[in-house]
C-alpha positions in Angstrom: 11.0 10.6 -4.0 9.3 7.6 -1.7 5.9 9.2 -1.1 3.2 6.9 0.5 -0.2 7.5 0.0 -3.9 5.9 1.5 -6.3 6.4 -1.8 -9.9 5.3 -1.6 -11.7 4.4 -5.3 -14.7 5.7 -5.6 -15.6 3.3 -7.9 -15.0 0.0 -6.1 -14.9 1.2 -2.6 -12.1 -0.3 -1.9 -8.8 1.5 -0.4 -5.4 1.2 -1.6 -1.4 2.0 -1.0 0.4 3.8 -3.0 4.1 3.8 -3.1 5.7 6.6 -5.5 9.1 4.9 -5.3 10.4 7.3 -8.0 9.0 9.6 -10.9 8.4 7.1 -13.0 7.3 4.1 -10.8 4.2 3.9 -8.5 3.4 0.3 -6.6 -0.4 0.0 -5.5 -1.2 -2.3 -2.5 -4.5 -3.4 -0.8 -4.5 -1.3 2.2 -6.1 -4.2 4.0 -3.8 -5.8 6.9 -3.0 -9.7 6.4 -3.4 -10.3 10.0 -6.5 -9.0 11.6 -8.2 -6.7 8.5 -7.6 -3.8 9.6 -6.8 -0.4 7.5 -3.0 -0.1 6.9 -1.7 3.0 6.0 1.6 5.1 5.5 4.1 5.7 8.0 7.4 7.4 8.2 9.5 4.8 6.4 7.1 1.9 5.8 3.4 1.1 6.1 1.8 0.3 9.5 -1.4 -1.7 11.1 -2.3 0.4 14.1 -4.1 -2.2 14.9 -1.5 -4.5 16.2 1.3 -2.5 15.0 2.4 -5.1 11.9 4.7 -3.1 9.6 4.9 -3.8 5.5 7.8 -3.0 3.3 6.5 -0.4 0.4 8.8 -1.8 -2.0 7.2 -5.3 -1.8 4.2 -5.4 0.4 6.2 -8.3 2.7 5.7 -8.2 6.5 8.7 -6.9 8.2 7.1 -6.8 11.7 4.5 -7.7 14.0 2.0 -10.6 14.1 1.4 -10.1 10.3 3.2 -12.8 8.5 1.5 -12.5 4.9 2.3 -9.5 2.4 -0.1 -7.1 1.4 -1.6 -7.9 -2.1 0.2 -6.2 -4.7 -2.1 -4.3 -7.9 -0.8 -3.6 -11.1 -0.4 0.2 -11.5 1.3 2.8 -14.0 1.7 6.6 -14.5 0.0 8.0 -17.8 -0.4 11.5 -18.6 0.5 12.4 -15.1 -2.2 10.3 -13.5 -1.9 7.4 -11.7 -3.9 4.6 -13.4 -4.5 1.4 -11.0 -5.7 -2.3 -12.2 -7.0 -4.1 -9.4 
């Protein structure tokens, strides 16, 4: 699958990045860049921060390019009854 999307959580006001790795796996990360706090979004093959071009691996959130050095914070998530449930 490899689908990536930003999701705004109404309850918390936070934005998360979701990566649907396959039919049974979803990974969730903060959408806040570890370099300067800008909003990270999905790119073609990874997550990208538009402020300074930092790149993050959707498989584990690690910084792979740009000025960011720290990984994105990962949150527990699961697919339950066809819906994605996030545990921030």
